[in-house]
CHARMM internal coordinates of N, CA and C (Angstrom, degrees):
IC EDIT
DIST 1 N 1 CA 1.4464
DIST 1 CA 1 C 1.5271
ANGL 1 N 1 CA 1 C 108.16
DIST 1 C 2 N 1.3017
ANGL 1 CA 1 C 2 N 116.30
DIHE 1 N 1 CA 1 C 2 N 119.09
DIST 2 N 2 CA 1.4693
ANGL 1 C 2 N 2 CA 120.02
DIHE 1 CA 1 C 2 N 2 CA -178.62
DIST 2 CA 2 C 1.5208
ANGL 2 N 2 CA 2 C 110.04
DIHE 1 C 2 N 2 CA 2 C -93.62
DIST 2 C 3 N 1.3217
ANGL 2 CA 2 C 3 N 114.70
DIHE 2 N 2 CA 2 C 3 N 137.17
DIST 3 N 3 CA 1.4685
ANGL 2 C 3 N 3 CA 119.88
DIHE 2 CA 2 C 3 N 3 CA 176.25
DIST 3 CA 3 C 1.5035
ANGL 3 N 3 CA 3 C 108.72
DIHE 2 C 3 N 3 CA 3 C -94.22
DIST 3 C 4 N 1.3037
ANGL 3 CA 3 C 4 N 117.41
DIHE 3 N 3 CA 3 C 4 N 134.20
DIST 4 N 4 CA 1.4545
ANGL 3 C 4 N 4 CA 120.26
DIHE 3 CA 3 C 4 N 4 CA 176.69
DIST 4 CA 4 C 1.5186
ANGL 4 N 4 CA 4 C 108.72
DIHE 3 C 4 N 4 CA 4 C -93.97
DIST 4 C 5 N 1.2980
ANGL 4 CA 4 C 5 N 115.65
DIHE 4 N 4 CA 4 C 5 N 152.64
DIST 5 N 5 CA 1.4660
ANGL 4 C 5 N 5 CA 119.66
DIHE 4 CA 4 C 5 N 5 CA 179.53
DIST 5 CA 5 C 1.5242
ANGL 5 N 5 CA 5 C 109.27
DIHE 4 C 5 N 5 CA 5 C -85.56
DIST 5 C 6 N 1.3114
ANGL 5 CA 5 C 6 N 117.01
DIHE 5 N 5 CA 5 C 6 N 140.87
DIST 6 N 6 CA 1.4626
ANGL 5 C 6 N 6 CA 119.64
DIHE 5 CA 5 C 6 N 6 CA -179.35
DIST 6 CA 6 C 1.5247
ANGL 6 N 6 CA 6 C 111.76
DIHE 5 C 6 N 6 CA 6 C -73.52
DIST 6 C 7 N 1.3103
ANGL 6 CA 6 C 7 N 115.94
DIHE 6 N 6 CA 6 C 7 N 155.48
DIST 7 N 7 CA 1.4614
ANGL 6 C 7 N 7 CA 121.49
DIHE 6 CA 6 C 7 N 7 CA 177.15
DIST 7 CA 7 C 1.5267
ANGL 7 N 7 CA 7 C 109.09
DIHE 6 C 7 N 7 CA 7 C -72.47
DIST 7 C 8 N 1.3211
ANGL 7 CA 7 C 8 N 116.10
DIHE 7 N 7 CA 7 C 8 N 144.65
DIST 8 N 8 CA 1.4623
ANGL 7 C 8 N 8 CA 121.51
DIHE 7 CA 7 C 8 N 8 CA -177.21
DIST 8 CA 8 C 1.5229
ANGL 8 N 8 CA 8 C 109.93
DIHE 7 C 8 N 8 CA 8 C -98.72
DIST 8 C 9 N 1.3159
ANGL 8 CA 8 C 9 N 116.64
DIHE 8 N 8 CA 8 C 9 N 102.96
DIST 9 N 9 CA 1.4503
ANGL 8 C 9 N 9 CA 121.10
DIHE 8 CA 8 C 9 N 9 CA 178.59
DIST 9 CA 9 C 1.5158
ANGL 9 N 9 CA 9 C 112.95
DIHE 8 C 9 N 9 CA 9 C -104.26
DIST 9 C 10 N 1.3349
ANGL 9 CA 9 C 10 N 116.74
DIHE 9 N 9 CA 9 C 10 N -4.04
DIST 10 N 10 CA 1.4550
ANGL 9 C 10 N 10 CA 120.67
DIHE 9 CA 9 C 10 N 10 CA -177.85
DIST 10 CA 10 C 1.5105
ANGL 10 N 10 CA 10 C 114.50
DIHE 9 C 10 N 10 CA 10 C -67.62
DIST 10 C 11 N 1.3178
ANGL 10 CA 10 C 11 N 117.42
DIHE 10 N 10 CA 10 C 11 N -17.74
DIST 11 N 11 CA 1.4601
ANGL 10 C 11 N 11 CA 120.42
DIHE 10 CA 10 C 11 N 11 CA 179.18
DIST 11 CA 11 C 1.5214
ANGL 11 N 11 CA 11 C 110.62
DIHE 10 C 11 N 11 CA 11 C -61.78
DIST 11 C 12 N 1.3184
ANGL 11 CA 11 C 12 N 116.98
DIHE 11 N 11 CA 11 C 12 N -29.43
DIST 12 N 12 CA 1.4634
ANGL 11 C 12 N 12 CA 120.04
DIHE 11 CA 11 C 12 N 12 CA 179.64
DIST 12 CA 12 C 1.5242
ANGL 12 N 12 CA 12 C 111.82
DIHE 11 C 12 N 12 CA 12 C -70.72
DIST 12 C 13 N 1.3432
ANGL 12 CA 12 C 13 N 117.19
DIHE 12 N 12 CA 12 C 13 N -24.95
DIST 13 N 13 CA 1.4568
ANGL 12 C 13 N 13 CA 120.29
DIHE 12 CA 12 C 13 N 13 CA 175.59
DIST 13 CA 13 C 1.5207
ANGL 13 N 13 CA 13 C 111.33
DIHE 12 C 13 N 13 CA 13 C -69.69
DIST 13 C 14 N 1.3186
ANGL 13 CA 13 C 14 N 116.83
DIHE 13 N 13 CA 13 C 14 N -21.88
DIST 14 N 14 CA 1.4592
ANGL 13 C 14 N 14 CA 121.55
DIHE 13 CA 13 C 14 N 14 CA 175.55
DIST 14 CA 14 C 1.5277
ANGL 14 N 14 CA 14 C 111.35
DIHE 13 C 14 N 14 CA 14 C -92.43
DIST 14 C 15 N 1.3176
ANGL 14 CA 14 C 15 N 115.86
DIHE 14 N 14 CA 14 C 15 N -48.18
DIST 15 N 15 CA 1.4646
ANGL 14 C 15 N 15 CA 119.79
DIHE 14 CA 14 C 15 N 15 CA -174.30
DIST 15 CA 15 C 1.5254
ANGL 15 N 15 CA 15 C 113.13
DIHE 14 C 15 N 15 CA 15 C -70.33
DIST 15 C 16 N 1.3194
ANGL 15 CA 15 C 16 N 117.67
DIHE 15 N 15 CA 15 C 16 N -33.76
DIST 16 N 16 CA 1.4627
ANGL 15 C 16 N 16 CA 120.37
DIHE 15 CA 15 C 16 N 16 CA -178.65
DIST 16 CA 16 C 1.5215
ANGL 16 N 16 CA 16 C 112.99
DIHE 15 C 16 N 16 CA 16 C -57.15
DIST 16 C 17 N 1.3358
ANGL 16 CA 16 C 17 N 118.46
DIHE 16 N 16 CA 16 C 17 N -56.59
DIST 17 N 17 CA 1.4625
ANGL 16 C 17 N 17 CA 118.99
DIHE 16 CA 16 C 17 N 17 CA 179.59
DIST 17 CA 17 C 1.5290
ANGL 17 N 17 CA 17 C 113.77
DIHE 16 C 17 N 17 CA 17 C -65.66
DIST 17 C 18 N 1.3262
ANGL 17 CA 17 C 18 N 117.10
DIHE 17 N 17 CA 17 C 18 N -34.92
DIST 18 N 18 CA 1.4723
ANGL 17 C 18 N 18 CA 119.40
DIHE 17 CA 17 C 18 N 18 CA -179.72
DIST 18 CA 18 C 1.5239
ANGL 18 N 18 CA 18 C 110.52
DIHE 17 C 18 N 18 CA 18 C -66.18
DIST 18 C 19 N 1.3161
ANGL 18 CA 18 C 19 N 116.74
DIHE 18 N 18 CA 18 C 19 N -49.24
DIST 19 N 19 CA 1.4649
ANGL 18 C 19 N 19 CA 119.84
DIHE 18 CA 18 C 19 N 19 CA 179.77
DIST 19 CA 19 C 1.5244
ANGL 19 N 19 CA 19 C 110.25
DIHE 18 C 19 N 19 CA 19 C -65.41
DIST 19 C 20 N 1.3310
ANGL 19 CA 19 C 20 N 116.65
DIHE 19 N 19 CA 19 C 20 N -39.40
DIST 20 N 20 CA 1.4548
ANGL 19 C 20 N 20 CA 120.13
DIHE 19 CA 19 C 20 N 20 CA 177.73
DIST 20 CA 20 C 1.5243
ANGL 20 N 20 CA 20 C 112.27
DIHE 19 C 20 N 20 CA 20 C -62.54
DIST 20 C 21 N 1.3385
ANGL 20 CA 20 C 21 N 117.25
DIHE 20 N 20 CA 20 C 21 N -41.74
DIST 21 N 21 CA 1.4650
ANGL 20 C 21 N 21 CA 120.45
DIHE 20 CA 20 C 21 N 21 CA 179.36
DIST 21 CA 21 C 1.5230
ANGL 21 N 21 CA 21 C 111.44
DIHE 20 C 21 N 21 CA 21 C -67.26
DIST 21 C 22 N 1.3192
ANGL 21 CA 21 C 22 N 116.95
DIHE 21 N 21 CA 21 C 22 N -40.61
DIST 22 N 22 CA 1.4683
ANGL 21 C 22 N 22 CA 119.92
DIHE 21 CA 21 C 22 N 22 CA 178.46
DIST 22 CA 22 C 1.5221
ANGL 22 N 22 CA 22 C 110.19
DIHE 21 C 22 N 22 CA 22 C -63.27
DIST 22 C 23 N 1.3032
ANGL 22 CA 22 C 23 N 116.49
DIHE 22 N 22 CA 22 C 23 N -44.51
DIST 23 N 23 CA 1.4641
ANGL 22 C 23 N 23 CA 119.97
DIHE 22 CA 22 C 23 N 23 CA 177.09
DIST 23 CA 23 C 1.5322
ANGL 23 N 23 CA 23 C 110.13
DIHE 22 C 23 N 23 CA 23 C -64.12
DIST 23 C 24 N 1.3300
ANGL 23 CA 23 C 24 N 116.18
DIHE 23 N 23 CA 23 C 24 N -41.24
DIST 24 N 24 CA 1.4534
ANGL 23 C 24 N 24 CA 120.47
DIHE 23 CA 23 C 24 N 24 CA -179.93
DIST 24 CA 24 C 1.5171
ANGL 24 N 24 CA 24 C 113.40
DIHE 23 C 24 N 24 CA 24 C -64.01
DIST 24 C 25 N 1.3159
ANGL 24 CA 24 C 25 N 117.89
DIHE 24 N 24 CA 24 C 25 N -33.61
DIST 25 N 25 CA 1.4624
ANGL 24 C 25 N 25 CA 121.05
DIHE 24 CA 24 C 25 N 25 CA 176.09
DIST 25 CA 25 C 1.5228
ANGL 25 N 25 CA 25 C 109.72
DIHE 24 C 25 N 25 CA 25 C -63.05
DIST 25 C 26 N 1.3144
ANGL 25 CA 25 C 26 N 116.56
DIHE 25 N 25 CA 25 C 26 N -40.96
DIST 26 N 26 CA 1.4683
ANGL 25 C 26 N 26 CA 120.42
DIHE 25 CA 25 C 26 N 26 CA 178.81
DIST 26 CA 26 C 1.5271
ANGL 26 N 26 CA 26 C 111.99
DIHE 25 C 26 N 26 CA 26 C -67.51
DIST 26 C 27 N 1.3181
ANGL 26 CA 26 C 27 N 116.98
DIHE 26 N 26 CA 26 C 27 N -32.38
DIST 27 N 27 CA 1.4577
ANGL 26 C 27 N 27 CA 121.06
DIHE 26 CA 26 C 27 N 27 CA -177.92
DIST 27 CA 27 C 1.5308
ANGL 27 N 27 CA 27 C 111.47
DIHE 26 C 27 N 27 CA 27 C -88.34
DIST 27 C 28 N 1.3273
ANGL 27 CA 27 C 28 N 116.70
DIHE 27 N 27 CA 27 C 28 N -24.65
DIST 28 N 28 CA 1.4545
ANGL 27 C 28 N 28 CA 120.80
DIHE 27 CA 27 C 28 N 28 CA 179.86
DIST 28 CA 28 C 1.5179
ANGL 28 N 28 CA 28 C 114.12
DIHE 27 C 28 N 28 CA 28 C 104.10
DIST 28 C 29 N 1.3320
ANGL 28 CA 28 C 29 N 117.86
DIHE 28 N 28 CA 28 C 29 N 9.31
DIST 29 N 29 CA 1.4655
ANGL 28 C 29 N 29 CA 122.55
DIHE 28 CA 28 C 29 N 29 CA 179.40
DIST 29 CA 29 C 1.5320
ANGL 29 N 29 CA 29 C 109.55
DIHE 28 C 29 N 29 CA 29 C -137.59
DIST 29 C 30 N 1.3361
ANGL 29 CA 29 C 30 N 117.47
DIHE 29 N 29 CA 29 C 30 N 71.53
DIST 30 N 30 CA 1.4601
ANGL 29 C 30 N 30 CA 119.04
DIHE 29 CA 29 C 30 N 30 CA -173.86
DIST 30 CA 30 C 1.5288
ANGL 30 N 30 CA 30 C 114.47
DIHE 29 C 30 N 30 CA 30 C -66.51
DIST 30 C 31 N 1.3208
ANGL 30 CA 30 C 31 N 118.27
DIHE 30 N 30 CA 30 C 31 N -36.66
DIST 31 N 31 CA 1.4672
ANGL 30 C 31 N 31 CA 120.14
DIHE 30 CA 30 C 31 N 31 CA -177.15
DIST 31 CA 31 C 1.5333
ANGL 31 N 31 CA 31 C 111.02
DIHE 30 C 31 N 31 CA 31 C -68.84
DIST 31 C 32 N 1.3077
ANGL 31 CA 31 C 32 N 116.04
DIHE 31 N 31 CA 31 C 32 N -43.52
DIST 32 N 32 CA 1.4660
ANGL 31 C 32 N 32 CA 119.92
DIHE 31 CA 31 C 32 N 32 CA -179.85
DIST 32 CA 32 C 1.5238
ANGL 32 N 32 CA 32 C 110.35
DIHE 31 C 32 N 32 CA 32 C -61.18
DIST 32 C 33 N 1.3294
ANGL 32 CA 32 C 33 N 116.12
DIHE 32 N 32 CA 32 C 33 N -45.78
DIST 33 N 33 CA 1.4659
ANGL 32 C 33 N 33 CA 119.45
DIHE 32 CA 32 C 33 N 33 CA -178.52
DIST 33 CA 33 C 1.5166
ANGL 33 N 33 CA 33 C 112.20
DIHE 32 C 33 N 33 CA 33 C -73.21
DIST 33 C 34 N 1.3422
ANGL 33 CA 33 C 34 N 117.65
DIHE 33 N 33 CA 33 C 34 N -28.80
DIST 34 N 34 CA 1.4598
ANGL 33 C 34 N 34 CA 119.61
DIHE 33 CA 33 C 34 N 34 CA 175.34
DIST 34 CA 34 C 1.5261
ANGL 34 N 34 CA 34 C 110.02
DIHE 33 C 34 N 34 CA 34 C -66.11
DIST 34 C 35 N 1.3295
ANGL 34 CA 34 C 35 N 116.83
DIHE 34 N 34 CA 34 C 35 N -42.31
DIST 35 N 35 CA 1.4589
ANGL 34 C 35 N 35 CA 120.11
DIHE 34 CA 34 C 35 N 35 CA 177.58
DIST 35 CA 35 C 1.5229
ANGL 35 N 35 CA 35 C 111.89
DIHE 34 C 35 N 35 CA 35 C -66.49
DIST 35 C 36 N 1.3239
ANGL 35 CA 35 C 36 N 116.38
DIHE 35 N 35 CA 35 C 36 N -37.95
DIST 36 N 36 CA 1.4674
ANGL 35 C 36 N 36 CA 119.78
DIHE 35 CA 35 C 36 N 36 CA 176.24
DIST 36 CA 36 C 1.5263
ANGL 36 N 36 CA 36 C 110.44
DIHE 35 C 36 N 36 CA 36 C -64.58
DIST 36 C 37 N 1.3273
ANGL 36 CA 36 C 37 N 116.24
DIHE 36 N 36 CA 36 C 37 N -41.53
DIST 37 N 37 CA 1.4623
ANGL 36 C 37 N 37 CA 119.87
DIHE 36 CA 36 C 37 N 37 CA 177.22
DIST 37 CA 37 C 1.5121
ANGL 37 N 37 CA 37 C 111.95
DIHE 36 C 37 N 37 CA 37 C -64.02
DIST 37 C 38 N 1.3357
ANGL 37 CA 37 C 38 N 116.43
DIHE 37 N 37 CA 37 C 38 N -37.33
DIST 38 N 38 CA 1.4554
ANGL 37 C 38 N 38 CA 119.72
DIHE 37 CA 37 C 38 N 38 CA 177.25
DIST 38 CA 38 C 1.5235
ANGL 38 N 38 CA 38 C 110.77
DIHE 37 C 38 N 38 CA 38 C -64.65
DIST 38 C 39 N 1.3277
ANGL 38 CA 38 C 39 N 117.00
DIHE 38 N 38 CA 38 C 39 N -42.25
DIST 39 N 39 CA 1.4666
ANGL 38 C 39 N 39 CA 120.83
DIHE 38 CA 38 C 39 N 39 CA 179.30
DIST 39 CA 39 C 1.5305
ANGL 39 N 39 CA 39 C 110.60
DIHE 38 C 39 N 39 CA 39 C -63.17
DIST 39 C 40 N 1.3126
ANGL 39 CA 39 C 40 N 116.62
DIHE 39 N 39 CA 39 C 40 N -41.73
DIST 40 N 40 CA 1.4679
ANGL 39 C 40 N 40 CA 120.19
DIHE 39 CA 39 C 40 N 40 CA 177.96
DIST 40 CA 40 C 1.5290
ANGL 40 N 40 CA 40 C 110.19
DIHE 39 C 40 N 40 CA 40 C -66.11
DIST 40 C 41 N 1.3328
ANGL 40 CA 40 C 41 N 116.36
DIHE 40 N 40 CA 40 C 41 N -40.34
DIST 41 N 41 CA 1.4691
ANGL 40 C 41 N 41 CA 120.59
DIHE 40 CA 40 C 41 N 41 CA 178.12
DIST 41 CA 41 C 1.5152
ANGL 41 N 41 CA 41 C 111.97
DIHE 40 C 41 N 41 CA 41 C -62.53
DIST 41 C 42 N 1.3249
ANGL 41 CA 41 C 42 N 116.96
DIHE 41 N 41 CA 41 C 42 N -41.57
DIST 42 N 42 CA 1.4630
ANGL 41 C 42 N 42 CA 120.82
DIHE 41 CA 41 C 42 N 42 CA 177.48
DIST 42 CA 42 C 1.5231
ANGL 42 N 42 CA 42 C 110.27
DIHE 41 C 42 N 42 CA 42 C -63.77
DIST 42 C 43 N 1.3214
ANGL 42 CA 42 C 43 N 116.57
DIHE 42 N 42 CA 42 C 43 N -42.87
DIST 43 N 43 CA 1.4679
ANGL 42 C 43 N 43 CA 120.01
DIHE 42 CA 42 C 43 N 43 CA 179.53
DIST 43 CA 43 C 1.5271
ANGL 43 N 43 CA 43 C 111.36
DIHE 42 C 43 N 43 CA 43 C -62.52
DIST 43 C 44 N 1.3448
ANGL 43 CA 43 C 44 N 116.99
DIHE 43 N 43 CA 43 C 44 N -42.49
DIST 44 N 44 CA 1.4644
ANGL 43 C 44 N 44 CA 119.84
DIHE 43 CA 43 C 44 N 44 CA 179.48
DIST 44 CA 44 C 1.5269
ANGL 44 N 44 CA 44 C 111.36
DIHE 43 C 44 N 44 CA 44 C -67.88
DIST 44 C 45 N 1.3272
ANGL 44 CA 44 C 45 N 117.30
DIHE 44 N 44 CA 44 C 45 N -42.36
DIST 45 N 45 CA 1.4632
ANGL 44 C 45 N 45 CA 120.59
DIHE 44 CA 44 C 45 N 45 CA 178.51
DIST 45 CA 45 C 1.5239
ANGL 45 N 45 CA 45 C 111.03
DIHE 44 C 45 N 45 CA 45 C -63.15
DIST 45 C 46 N 1.3217
ANGL 45 CA 45 C 46 N 116.42
DIHE 45 N 45 CA 45 C 46 N -40.35
DIST 46 N 46 CA 1.4592
ANGL 45 C 46 N 46 CA 120.45
DIHE 45 CA 45 C 46 N 46 CA 177.73
DIST 46 CA 46 C 1.5270
ANGL 46 N 46 CA 46 C 111.08
DIHE 45 C 46 N 46 CA 46 C -65.53
DIST 46 C 47 N 1.3239
ANGL 46 CA 46 C 47 N 116.85
DIHE 46 N 46 CA 46 C 47 N -41.10
DIST 47 N 47 CA 1.4737
ANGL 46 C 47 N 47 CA 120.35
DIHE 46 CA 46 C 47 N 47 CA 178.94
DIST 47 CA 47 C 1.5222
ANGL 47 N 47 CA 47 C 110.65
DIHE 46 C 47 N 47 CA 47 C -63.54
DIST 47 C 48 N 1.3171
ANGL 47 CA 47 C 48 N 117.45
DIHE 47 N 47 CA 47 C 48 N -41.74
DIST 48 N 48 CA 1.4728
ANGL 47 C 48 N 48 CA 120.19
DIHE 47 CA 47 C 48 N 48 CA 179.12
DIST 48 CA 48 C 1.5252
ANGL 48 N 48 CA 48 C 110.08
DIHE 47 C 48 N 48 CA 48 C -67.03
DIST 48 C 49 N 1.3219
ANGL 48 CA 48 C 49 N 117.20
DIHE 48 N 48 CA 48 C 49 N -39.99
DIST 49 N 49 CA 1.4590
ANGL 48 C 49 N 49 CA 120.25
DIHE 48 CA 48 C 49 N 49 CA 178.87
DIST 49 CA 49 C 1.5279
ANGL 49 N 49 CA 49 C 110.83
DIHE 48 C 49 N 49 CA 49 C -62.66
DIST 49 C 50 N 1.3344
ANGL 49 CA 49 C 50 N 116.83
DIHE 49 N 49 CA 49 C 50 N -44.65
DIST 50 N 50 CA 1.4570
ANGL 49 C 50 N 50 CA 120.34
DIHE 49 CA 49 C 50 N 50 CA 178.47
DIST 50 CA 50 C 1.5275
ANGL 50 N 50 CA 50 C 111.77
DIHE 49 C 50 N 50 CA 50 C -64.48
DIST 50 C 51 N 1.3166
ANGL 50 CA 50 C 51 N 116.84
DIHE 50 N 50 CA 50 C 51 N -41.02
DIST 51 N 51 CA 1.4678
ANGL 50 C 51 N 51 CA 120.92
DIHE 50 CA 50 C 51 N 51 CA 178.56
DIST 51 CA 51 C 1.5256
ANGL 51 N 51 CA 51 C 110.30
DIHE 50 C 51 N 51 CA 51 C -64.13
DIST 51 C 52 N 1.3244
ANGL 51 CA 51 C 52 N 116.81
DIHE 51 N 51 CA 51 C 52 N -42.34
DIST 52 N 52 CA 1.4554
ANGL 51 C 52 N 52 CA 120.93
DIHE 51 CA 51 C 52 N 52 CA -178.85
DIST 52 CA 52 C 1.5346
ANGL 52 N 52 CA 52 C 110.90
DIHE 51 C 52 N 52 CA 52 C -68.72
DIST 52 C 53 N 1.3076
ANGL 52 CA 52 C 53 N 116.13
DIHE 52 N 52 CA 52 C 53 N -36.84
DIST 53 N 53 CA 1.4632
ANGL 52 C 53 N 53 CA 119.83
DIHE 52 CA 52 C 53 N 53 CA 178.64
DIST 53 CA 53 C 1.5211
ANGL 53 N 53 CA 53 C 111.26
DIHE 52 C 53 N 53 CA 53 C -65.98
DIST 53 C 54 N 1.3228
ANGL 53 CA 53 C 54 N 116.44
DIHE 53 N 53 CA 53 C 54 N -38.38
DIST 54 N 54 CA 1.4660
ANGL 53 C 54 N 54 CA 120.89
DIHE 53 CA 53 C 54 N 54 CA 179.18
DIST 54 CA 54 C 1.5310
ANGL 54 N 54 CA 54 C 110.75
DIHE 53 C 54 N 54 CA 54 C -70.59
DIST 54 C 55 N 1.3296
ANGL 54 CA 54 C 55 N 115.72
DIHE 54 N 54 CA 54 C 55 N -34.48
DIST 55 N 55 CA 1.4653
ANGL 54 C 55 N 55 CA 121.04
DIHE 54 CA 54 C 55 N 55 CA -178.50
DIST 55 CA 55 C 1.5169
ANGL 55 N 55 CA 55 C 111.66
DIHE 54 C 55 N 55 CA 55 C -67.05
DIST 55 C 56 N 1.3074
ANGL 55 CA 55 C 56 N 117.08
DIHE 55 N 55 CA 55 C 56 N -33.08
DIST 56 N 56 CA 1.4651
ANGL 55 C 56 N 56 CA 120.74
DIHE 55 CA 55 C 56 N 56 CA -172.59
DIST 56 CA 56 C 1.4539
ANGL 56 N 56 CA 56 C 113.30
DIHE 55 C 56 N 56 CA 56 C -91.91
END
COOR INIT
IC SEED 1 N 1 CA 1 C
IC BUILD
């Protein structure tokens, strides 16, 4: 019985806030965009987790 490796969606929990903060610095609202990036990162990580769970 072979075990498959799970998909890695946690990278979005890191990249979302970082990209959001960088964009927010350019716009002048880093905290708002960091939180928005975090929310998007959580949504993407959750979507990948659900997709991976259904696949296995």
